[in-house]
SEVEX-430768 format. One record per residue: x, y, z of N, C-alpha, C, O in turn. Coordinates in steps of 0.001 Angstrom, whole numbers, plus 500000, padded with zeros to 6 digits. Example, Ala and Ser with C-alpha at 12.3 -4.5 7.8 and 13.67 -1.06 7.14 Angstrom:
residues 2
513190494310507800512300495500507800513200496700507800514236496681508465 512850497750507080513670498940507140512900500030507870513409501138508039 
end
This chain:
residues 81
384148755503725132383889754270724412385164753440724359386254753966724137 385016752160724563386144751236724535386283750640723138385311750154722561 387480750680722610387722750146721276388457748815721354389210748570722297 388241747971720382388872746657720331390236746720719653390887745694719460 390664747922719296391940748091718611392494749468718947391784750298719515 393734749718718606394392750997718874393949752009717820394398751953716675 393078752926718202392564753915717249393613754956716864393419755707715908 394721755003717602395784755967717309396891755364716435397839756058716067 396769754085716107397789753445715266397816754141713904396780754601713425 398988754220713280399068754906711983398287754154710900398125752935710950 397814754925709927397111754341708781398130753620707903399301753997707844 397669752597707238398549751823706361397815751548705056396706751015705075 398410751900703935397732751646702653397657750145702375398558749386702733 396581749742701739396397748337701390395569748246700115394904749208699728 395611747121699484394822746903698273393661745981698593393829744992699306 392500746294698078391336745440698212390670745326696844390818746199695989 389947744250696658389186744063695425387714744256695751387179743637696671 387065745130694977385672745478695221384914745381693901385448745698692837 383681744945693985382808744907692814382834746285692153382609747295692819 383105746330690852383301747601690161382041748471690162382140749693690272 380871747865690042379641748645690064379397749235691451379003750393691583 379634748429692477379491748903693842380439750073694099380050751068694710 381666749954693639382659751010693822382228752282693102382315753371693668 381772752159691881381344753333691114380173754036691794380148755264691883 379215753266692267378054753869692922378444754525694247377928755591694584 379341753902694992379812754493696248380541755804695972380332756793696675 381385755812694962382096757048694609381120758120694151381331759305694408 380040757704693465379023758649693017378343759359694175377866760482694012 378290758736695325377718759341696520378789759916697439378501760290698576 380019759986696950381153760519697720381326759808699059381629760439700072 381132758494699056381322757702700267382823757529700507383563757132699607 383255757827701712384653757676702078384925756180702268384529755590703273 385594755589701305385820754137701319386671753700702504386373752688703138 387711754437702806388586754061703921387833754080705236387934753140706025 387079755143705479386330755253706733385247754183706813385016753609707877 384589753917705696383531752917705676384094751532705941383525750773706726 385202751191705300385834749895705526386329749776706951386161748732707581 386939750835707470387446750809708840386302750583709829386439749797710767 385184751263709624384026751097710504383484749668710419383190749053711444 383354749144709210382832747779709031383775746749709645383319745787710262 385069746937709487386038746003710083385997746062711606386107745031712269 385840747246712159385761747379713616384525746665714145384594745990715172 383398746804713459382171746109713860382354744592713784381949743867714693 382957744121712709383186742690712542384140742167713610383947741072714139 385168742950713924386128742568714965385422742432716307385642741457717025 384567743409716656383832743325717915382949742082717951382874741404718976 382286741781716844381418740602716790382230739321716966381809738412717682 383380739246716324384235738056716433384785737911717852384834736805718390 385195739022718453385725738963719820384633738556720802384887737788721730 383417739067720603382305738688721472382014737195721343381832736505722345 381972736701720107381710735277719877382805734419720502382521733372721085 384052734860720381385165734119720974385039734094722499385245733054723124 384701735242723096384543735307724553383433734366725004383590733653725995 382317734358724288381213733467724643381621731998724536381259731189725390 382377731654723486382862730270723353383792729908724503383671728836725097 384718730807724812385701730534725860385059730442727243385589729760728121 383945731107727448383314731155728757382007730380728831381269730503729808 381715729594727822380447728857727759380268727933728959379174727853729517 381311727246729356381203726325730499380886727077731787380031726649732564 381567728188732015381324728974733225379921729566733217379253729588734251 379473730038732079378123730603731974377085729521732244376117729743732971 377292728369731663376365727260731883376351726853733357375285726616733925 377519726772733972377603726392735388376900727429736267376184727065737200 377097728704735981376445729752736765374921729687736600374178729773737577 374474729536735363373029729444735127372424728241735853371316728325736384 373147727133735874372671725945736591372616726211738090371671725809738767 373637726891738600373664727233740024372476728114740389371807727870741394 372214729124739590371098730035739861369772729293739759368867729525740560 369652728408738786368417727637738652368183726767739884367048726621740337 369239726198740419369134725317741586369003726097742884368182725751743733 369809727152743048369910727844744328369319729250744355369170729836745427 368991729782743222368539731170743170369726732113743256370879731683743220 369434733396743371370495734393743495370522734958744898369585734767745674 371582735645745217371767736223746547370612737156746912370172737188748061 370129737910745934369123738936746224367693738415746187366766739192746415 367478737151745915366110736624745838365299736906747096364099737165747012 365933736859748248365203737033749510364911738489749840364091738767750714 365569739428749153365394740830749496364710741658748406364268742774748679 364615741163747232364005741971746172362496742016746316361877741085746830 361920743105745858360494743365746019359699743114744735358488743336744728 360322742668743670359604742454742407359600741019741993359037740677740953 
end
């Protein structure tokens, strides 16, 4: 699996503010807050990077789609479906 960040980087303590009721209920279920936050941040990072890539490549994607609409694809003449 490819990660969007260095998974071997050292852990670093930080402070966050969390709704007190949410925190109490999470602790009641023994939810690992650090692991949960790390997982959620990694998911958000992937989503942001994907959105950025799509924005940066929107013109090329549009141009390619227009080309295919006008000219078809290389395999159009050989595919059986």
